[in-house]
VEXDREN-2710 file (C-alpha; in Angstrom, 1 decimal):
% VEXDREN-2710
k/r/px/py/pz
1/MET/104.6/130.4/111.5
2/ALA/105.8/133.5/109.6
3/ARG/109.4/132.8/110.6
4/THR/109.2/129.2/109.5
5/LYS/107.8/130.2/106.1
6/LYS/110.6/132.8/105.7
7/LEU/113.2/130.2/106.4
8/ASN/111.7/127.8/103.9
9/LEU/111.9/130.5/101.2
10/LEU/115.6/131.1/102.0
11/ARG/116.6/127.4/101.7
12/LYS/118.2/126.4/98.4
13/LYS/116.2/123.9/96.4
14/ILE/118.3/121.0/95.2
15/LEU/117.3/118.3/92.8
16/ILE/119.3/115.0/92.8
17/ALA/118.5/112.9/89.8
18/GLY/119.4/109.2/90.1
19/SER/119.1/109.3/93.9
20/SER/119.1/105.5/94.2
21/GLY/122.3/105.0/92.2
22/LEU/125.9/105.0/93.3
23/VAL/126.7/108.7/93.1
24/GLY/123.1/109.9/93.6
25/PHE/122.6/107.9/96.8
26/ASN/125.8/109.3/98.3
27/ALA/124.8/112.8/97.3
28/LEU/121.4/112.3/98.9
29/ASP/123.1/110.9/102.1
30/GLN/125.4/114.0/102.3
31/PHE/122.8/116.7/101.4
32/SER/119.9/115.4/103.5
33/ASN/121.6/116.5/106.7
34/CYS/122.1/120.1/105.6
35/LYS/119.3/122.3/107.0
36/HIS/119.9/124.9/104.3
37/TYR/118.7/122.6/101.5
38/LYS/115.3/121.5/100.4
39/ILE/115.9/118.3/98.4
40/LEU/113.9/116.8/95.6
41/ALA/115.2/113.2/95.1
42/VAL/114.2/111.7/91.8
43/TYR/114.4/108.0/91.2
44/HIS/113.2/105.7/88.4
45/LYS/112.6/102.2/89.9
46/LYS/113.9/101.7/93.5
47/LYS/113.3/104.3/96.2
48/PRO/116.3/105.1/98.3
49/LEU/116.1/104.1/102.0
50/ILE/117.3/107.5/103.3
51/LYS/114.5/109.2/105.4
52/ASN/114.8/112.9/106.2
53/LYS/112.3/115.7/106.6
54/ASN/114.4/117.8/104.1
55/VAL/113.8/115.2/101.3
56/LYS/110.9/114.8/99.0
57/TYR/110.9/111.8/96.7
58/ILE/109.5/111.6/93.1
59/LYS/109.4/108.5/91.0
60/THR/109.5/109.4/87.3
61/ASP/111.1/108.7/83.9
62/LEU/113.5/111.5/82.9
63/SER/113.8/110.2/79.4
64/LYS/110.4/112.0/78.9
65/PHE/110.8/115.8/78.4
66/LYS/107.5/116.6/80.1
67/ASN/108.7/114.9/83.2
68/CYS/111.9/116.9/83.3
69/ILE/109.9/120.1/83.0
70/LYS/107.7/119.0/85.9
71/VAL/110.4/118.1/88.4
72/LEU/112.7/121.1/87.6
73/LYS/110.2/123.9/88.4
74/ASN/111.5/126.2/91.1
75/ILE/114.8/124.3/91.4
76/ASP/118.0/126.2/92.1
77/ASP/120.7/123.5/91.6
78/VAL/120.6/120.2/89.7
79/TYR/122.9/117.3/90.4
80/MET/122.3/115.0/87.4
81/PHE/123.5/111.6/88.5
82/ALA/120.8/109.6/86.8
83/GLY/121.2/106.8/84.2
84/LYS/123.9/104.2/83.7
85/VAL/127.4/105.6/84.1
86/PHE/129.2/103.9/81.2
87/ASN/133.0/103.6/81.3
88/LYS/135.7/101.7/79.4
89/THR/134.6/98.3/80.7
90/ASP/131.2/98.5/79.1
91/LYS/130.5/96.8/75.8
92/ILE/127.6/98.1/73.7
93/ASN/125.5/95.3/72.2
94/SER/121.9/94.5/71.4
95/GLN/121.1/93.9/75.1
96/ASN/122.2/97.3/76.4
97/GLU/121.5/99.6/73.4
98/PRO/118.1/100.5/74.9
99/ASP/120.0/101.7/78.0
100/LEU/122.2/103.9/75.8
101/ASP/119.1/105.4/74.0
102/ASN/117.5/106.3/77.4
103/PHE/120.8/107.6/78.7
104/ILE/121.1/110.0/75.8
105/ALA/117.4/111.1/76.0
106/LEU/117.4/111.8/79.8
107/ASN/120.6/113.8/79.6
108/LEU/119.5/115.9/76.7
109/ASN/116.0/116.4/78.1
110/MET/117.3/117.5/81.5
111/MET/119.8/119.9/80.1
112/LYS/117.3/121.5/77.8
113/ALA/114.6/121.7/80.5
114/ALA/117.0/123.2/83.1
115/CYS/118.0/126.0/80.7
116/LEU/114.4/126.7/79.7
117/LEU/113.4/127.0/83.4
118/ASN/116.5/129.1/84.3
119/VAL/118.0/126.6/86.8
120/LYS/121.0/128.3/88.3
121/ASN/123.5/125.5/88.4
122/TYR/123.5/122.1/86.5
123/CYS/126.2/119.6/87.4
124/TRP/126.4/116.3/85.5
125/LEU/128.7/113.3/85.0
126/SER/130.5/112.7/81.7
127/SER/133.2/110.1/81.3
128/PHE/136.9/109.7/80.6
129/VAL/136.3/107.3/77.8
130/GLY/135.8/110.2/75.4
131/TYR/139.6/110.9/75.6
132/PRO/141.8/109.8/72.7
133/ASN/144.5/107.2/73.5
134/ILE/147.0/109.6/75.1
135/ASN/149.3/109.3/78.1
136/ASN/147.8/112.0/80.2
137/PHE/144.2/113.1/80.3
138/TYR/144.1/116.9/80.2
139/GLU/140.8/118.6/79.7
140/LYS/141.7/120.6/76.6
141/TYR/142.7/117.4/74.7
142/TYR/139.3/115.6/75.2
143/PHE/138.2/116.2/71.6
144/ASP/141.6/115.7/69.9
145/ASN/141.4/112.7/67.6
146/ASP/138.9/109.9/68.0
147/PRO/138.3/108.0/71.2
148/ILE/140.2/104.8/71.5
149/GLU/138.7/102.3/69.0
150/LYS/137.5/99.8/71.5
151/TYR/135.3/102.4/73.3
152/GLN/134.6/104.6/70.3
153/LEU/130.8/104.4/70.4
154/ILE/130.3/105.3/74.0
155/GLY/133.2/107.8/74.0
156/THR/131.5/109.5/71.0
157/VAL/128.2/109.6/72.8
158/TYR/129.8/111.4/75.8
159/ARG/131.5/113.9/73.5
160/PHE/128.1/114.6/71.9
161/LEU/126.5/115.2/75.3
162/GLU/129.3/117.4/76.3
163/LYS/129.0/119.6/73.2
164/SER/125.2/119.7/73.7
165/ALA/125.8/120.8/77.4
166/LYS/128.1/123.6/76.3
167/TYR/125.6/124.7/73.6
168/TYR/122.7/124.8/76.0
169/ALA/124.7/126.6/78.7
170/LEU/126.1/129.3/76.4
171/ASN/122.6/129.9/74.8
172/SER/120.7/130.1/78.1
173/LYS/119.8/133.2/80.1
174/MET/121.3/132.2/83.4
175/THR/122.0/128.5/83.7
176/ARG/125.6/127.4/84.4
177/ILE/126.5/123.9/83.4
178/LEU/129.4/122.0/85.0
179/THR/130.7/118.8/83.3
180/LEU/132.6/116.3/85.5
181/ARG/134.8/113.5/84.1
182/PRO/135.4/111.2/87.0
183/SER/137.9/108.3/87.2
184/GLU/136.5/104.9/88.2
185/ILE/133.9/105.4/90.9
186/PHE/133.4/103.0/93.9
187/GLY/131.7/103.1/97.3
188/PRO/128.4/102.3/99.1
189/GLN/125.5/101.6/96.8
190/ASP/127.8/100.3/94.1
191/ASP/126.8/97.4/91.8
192/PHE/128.2/94.2/93.2
193/ASN/126.6/91.8/90.8
194/ILE/129.5/89.8/89.3
195/LYS/127.8/89.7/85.9
196/THR/127.3/93.5/85.5
197/CYS/129.6/95.3/87.9
198/HIS/133.1/96.6/87.3
199/SER/136.4/95.1/88.4
200/PHE/136.8/96.4/92.0
201/PRO/133.3/95.6/93.4
202/LYS/133.5/92.2/91.6
203/TYR/136.5/91.2/93.7
204/ILE/135.0/92.5/96.9
205/ASN/132.1/90.2/96.2
206/LYS/134.3/87.2/95.4
207/ILE/136.6/87.6/98.4
208/VAL/133.9/88.4/101.0
209/ASN/131.8/85.4/99.8
210/SER/134.7/83.0/99.9
211/LYS/134.0/80.3/102.6
212/ARG/137.6/79.3/103.0
213/LYS/139.9/81.6/105.0
214/ASN/142.9/79.2/105.1
215/TYR/143.2/78.6/101.4
216/PHE/141.4/80.2/98.4
217/GLU/142.5/80.6/94.8
218/LEU/141.3/83.7/93.0
219/PHE/141.6/83.9/89.2
220/VAL/142.0/87.5/87.9
221/SER/141.6/88.0/84.2
222/GLU/142.0/91.7/84.0
223/ASN/145.3/93.6/83.5
224/TYR/146.3/93.5/87.2
225/LEU/149.5/95.5/87.0
226/ASN/148.4/98.5/84.9
227/GLU/147.7/101.4/87.3
228/LYS/144.5/103.4/87.0
229/ASN/142.7/106.0/89.0
230/TYR/139.8/105.4/91.4
231/ILE/137.6/107.8/93.2
232/PHE/135.3/107.3/96.2
233/ALA/131.7/108.3/95.5
234/LYS/131.5/110.6/98.6
235/ASP/134.7/112.4/97.5
236/LEU/133.1/113.0/94.0
237/VAL/130.0/114.4/95.6
238/ASP/132.0/116.7/97.9
239/ILE/134.1/118.0/95.0
240/SER/131.0/118.5/92.8
241/THR/129.3/120.7/95.5
242/LYS/132.5/122.8/96.0
243/LEU/132.9/123.3/92.3
244/VAL/129.3/124.5/91.9
245/LYS/130.0/127.1/94.5
246/LYS/133.4/128.2/93.2
247/ASN/133.1/128.0/89.4
248/LYS/131.2/131.0/88.0
249/LYS/131.7/130.3/84.2
250/LYS/128.7/129.6/82.0
251/TYR/130.2/126.3/81.0
252/ASP/133.2/124.4/82.3
253/ASP/134.6/120.8/82.5
254/PHE/136.8/119.1/85.0
255/ASN/138.7/115.9/85.5
256/ILE/137.8/114.5/88.9
257/ALA/140.4/112.0/90.2
258/MET/142.5/111.0/93.2
259/ASP/146.1/112.2/93.6
260/LYS/147.5/108.7/93.2
261/ASN/146.9/105.7/90.9
262/TYR/146.6/102.0/92.0
263/SER/146.9/98.8/90.2
264/LEU/144.1/96.2/90.5
265/LYS/146.6/94.0/92.3
266/GLU/147.1/96.6/95.0
267/MET/143.4/97.1/95.4
268/ILE/142.7/93.4/95.7
269/GLN/145.5/93.1/98.3
270/LYS/143.8/95.8/100.3
271/ILE/140.5/93.8/100.3
272/LEU/142.4/90.7/101.4
273/LYS/144.0/92.6/104.3
274/PHE/140.6/93.7/105.6
275/GLU/139.2/90.2/105.3
276/ASP/142.1/88.7/107.3
277/TYR/143.3/86.2/104.7
278/ASP/146.5/84.6/105.6
279/LYS/149.6/83.9/103.4
280/LYS/148.1/80.7/102.0
281/PHE/145.8/82.8/99.9
282/ARG/146.7/82.5/96.3
283/ILE/145.9/84.7/93.4
284/LYS/146.2/83.3/89.9
285/TRP/146.9/86.1/87.5
286/SER/146.2/85.9/83.9
287/ARG/149.2/85.9/81.5
288/LYS/147.1/87.2/78.7
289/LYS/148.5/90.4/77.0
290/PHE/146.2/93.3/77.3
291/ASN/145.8/96.5/75.3
292/ASN/146.7/99.3/77.8
293/PHE/144.3/102.2/78.2
294/LYS/145.8/104.2/81.0
295/ASN/143.6/106.7/82.8
296/ASN/146.3/109.0/84.0
297/PHE/144.4/112.1/85.0
298/ASN/145.8/115.6/85.0
299/SER/144.0/117.3/87.9
300/SER/145.8/120.7/87.6
301/LYS/142.6/122.5/86.6
302/LEU/140.8/121.2/89.7
303/ASN/143.8/122.0/91.8
304/SER/143.8/125.6/90.5
305/TYR/140.5/126.0/92.5
306/ASN/142.4/124.8/95.6
307/LEU/140.5/121.5/95.4
308/PHE/142.4/118.2/96.0
309/ILE/141.3/114.5/96.4
310/THR/143.9/112.8/98.6
311/SER/144.6/109.1/98.6
312/LYS/145.4/109.1/102.3
313/ASN/141.9/107.8/103.2
314/ILE/141.6/105.1/100.5
315/ASP/141.9/102.2/103.1
316/LEU/139.0/103.7/105.0
317/HIS/137.0/104.1/101.8
318/ILE/137.6/100.5/100.8
319/LYS/136.7/99.3/104.3
320/GLU/133.4/101.3/104.2
321/THR/132.6/99.8/100.8
322/ILE/133.2/96.3/102.1
323/ASN/131.1/96.9/105.1
324/TYR/128.3/98.2/102.9
325/PHE/128.4/95.1/100.8
326/LYS/128.3/92.9/103.9
327/SER/125.2/94.9/105.1
328/LEU/123.5/94.0/101.9
329/LYS/124.2/90.3/102.5
330/ASN/122.7/90.5/106.0
331/GLU/119.5/92.1/104.7
332/LYS/118.8/89.1/102.6
END
C-alpha cells in the first residue's frame, strides 16, 4: 500500500483541455498509455470514449475562471487544446461570434489560472493566420504588419492571446508557457461535417460516401494547385510533448509543420488511391482566380531542437484518417 502511494506521488499530473476535440483526443489517446502520468481530461459537451485507469474525466466550462482554478489545482503540465481552432478558412459572422468570445475567455482564464497556481508547463495552440502576407512564415515576423485583410479579425485575436500568454509567463513565479503555431491539422476525431469542416476532411467525406466507383464527378472550388502545409494530429501531440521537455525558457513560440507542402489536388488524389477509384473518375476543378495565402512554414527554430516532422508517413496518416471516418459511419 505504501509503495503504491509513493508511486502515485511521483507520477506527473497532466491536464488535457479539450479532450474530445481533434488534438485533445489524440493527446489523450497517446498519454493514457503512459504509466508515469496521471491525467485529468477536461471536456465541455461530449465525453471521449477512451477508457483507462490513468484518466479522470471532468465536464466543465473553461470560459468561467472559477472552473479553471478548480481543475488546475495540483497540476504539473497543461496541454490547452480546448475551444475551436480557427484558421484561414473560418469566416467570422453573427453565427460564430459567440464561439469567438468563449474562445478568448477560456484561453485567457486558463493562462491566468495556471500562472496563479504555479503550473510548471503550459502548452497551447495559436494559429498561423496571425502572420502578415509574407512568403515564408518565420516566428520573429509574426507581429510585422497587420494580418492579411481577409483574416484580420481572427489573426488579431491570436496575436492578442499570444501577447497575453507572454505577459503571464514572464510575470509568473514558475510557469513556462509554450505557444505552438501549427499548419492545417488533420487526423482521427476531425470534423467531417461538410458544412463546417475544412477542405481535406470534406473531400474524404465526399469521396468515401460516393456510391459510384466506376464514374464519379467531384467539383472542387478551392485553389487546388496552391501548395500548403498539413500536419497529422498525432505528430503535433508528439512534438508538443518533446518541446515541453526540451524548452526551458519562460516563454517561447514555435511553428509546427511538416517538412513538405502538398497541393489540395495531391491530397485528393491520395484519397482516391486508397478508395480504389479507377481512371474514369473525374475531378472538375474550378477556374476561379483565388487570392493566394501561402502557408510556407520555416521550421528552422523547431529543427534547432533536433525535432523534425517528416512527410514520409503521410500516406499512412491519410489512410488512418479515412479508416476513422469509416468507423464513424459504421457506428451510426
